[in-house]
N, C-alpha and C positions, 0 to 999 in steps of 0.2 A: 829538400828539407821543408819548404813551404808546402809542397804537395802532401807530405806526411802530416803536417799540423793541421791542413784543412780536412783530411780524411779522418783524422782524430777528432777534430771538433765536430764533424758531421756524425760520426759514430756515436759520440757522446750525446749529441742532441737527439739522434733517434732512438737511444736506449732510454733516455729521460722521458722522451714523448711516449714510448711503448709502456712504460710502467704506470699503471693507473694511479698509484699513491703519488708519484711525482707531479702529475698533473692536477690531481686533487689538492695538492699542499699549495700549488701556485695560485689557484682560483679560489678565493674564499666566498665570494658572492655567487648565488645561482645565477645561471645564465637567463632562465626564463621565470620571472615572478608574476604572480597573479595580484590583481587589486582584491581589496577586501569584497568589493561588489561582484567581481568575477568569481571568487571563491564561494560566495553566498550563493550565486547562480547555479554553479556546478553542485553545490551540496542540496539545493532546492531540487534539481533535476534527479539526483540520486534518491532523494527521500520520495519523489512522486513515482519513481520506479518501483521502489520498495512498497509503497502504499498500493499501488495497482496489484502487485503480486500478492500482498496479504489480502486485499479485497476479494480477488479471484480465488483464493484459498478459502476464504470464508464462504463465499458463495457455493463453491463446490462441496463444502461441508453442509450447508443448509439445505442444497438441493433435495437430497435423499429424505430429509425430515419434512420438508413440504410436500413431497410426493407421497409420504406415509400419512400426513394429515389429509391430503385430499382423498386418499385412498378409504380412509376412516369416515370421511363426511360423505362420500358416495355409497359406503356400504350402509351408513345411517339413512341417507335418502331412499335407498333401494329397499331397505327393511320397512321404512315407513309407507312407501307406495304400496307394498305387498299387504301390509297389516291394515292400512286404512281402508282397503277394499272390503275387508271382512267385518268391520267395525259397524255395529247397528245401534249403538247408543251413544249419548253425548259423553258419559263418563268413559266409555271405551276410547272414544276419538281423543279425550283429553289426555287419556294415558299413553296412547301412541303418539301424540305430539310432543308430550313431556319426554317420553323415551328418546325420541329423535333430537330434540333440543338438548338433553342431557348428553347424548353421544357426541353431539358437534361441539359442545362446550368442552367436553373432556378431550377431544381431538385437538382443540386450540390450546387448551392448557398444556397438553403433552408437548405440543410443538413449540410453545413459548418457553417451557422449561427446559428442553433440549437446546434451543437456541441460546437462552441464558448461560447454560453450561459450557457453551463455547467460549464464553468470556466477552469481553467488550470489543465492539467493532473497531477496526482500525481507524485512526485519527487522519483526516486530510491534512497534508502539510500546508503551512502558511508561506505565501509568497514573501521573498525578502523585501524589506523596505527600499524604496527607490532613494538614491542619494540626491539631496538637494543641490540644485545648480548654484553655484557661488558667484556668478557674473552680475546678478541683478539684486538690488535691495528691495525689500517688501514694500509694496505701495501702501500708503495709509488710504483711509476711506473718507478723509476730510474733503 
């Protein structure tokens, strides 16, 4: 008779422990809680990872735009070098210089407009403030 009661009690205990709802009902407090500082540190780390990902994506989008700008500047310089060799008057030289300058200015303006169209750059996350130590009182300067 005692053996049957022990087996019944063990079986009931095993069933209660195997049912997740029964265990959850018994424990109301989480087993592992984080302090506010620890949670802030975890959140900061996640935001740094997100920032780096966003920054890398932005740089990847800007790279072809910068390459196109550089190609336009190189083309303007090449055209200038070819044209300046054939110029014989000051007015002709001034026109060739102005053409080169205008082409480079247009390349820079096009690049800037394309970068502005990408939107604002990602904002670097701010480190969480350190918790003040409560063991010592502040010292006065007297």
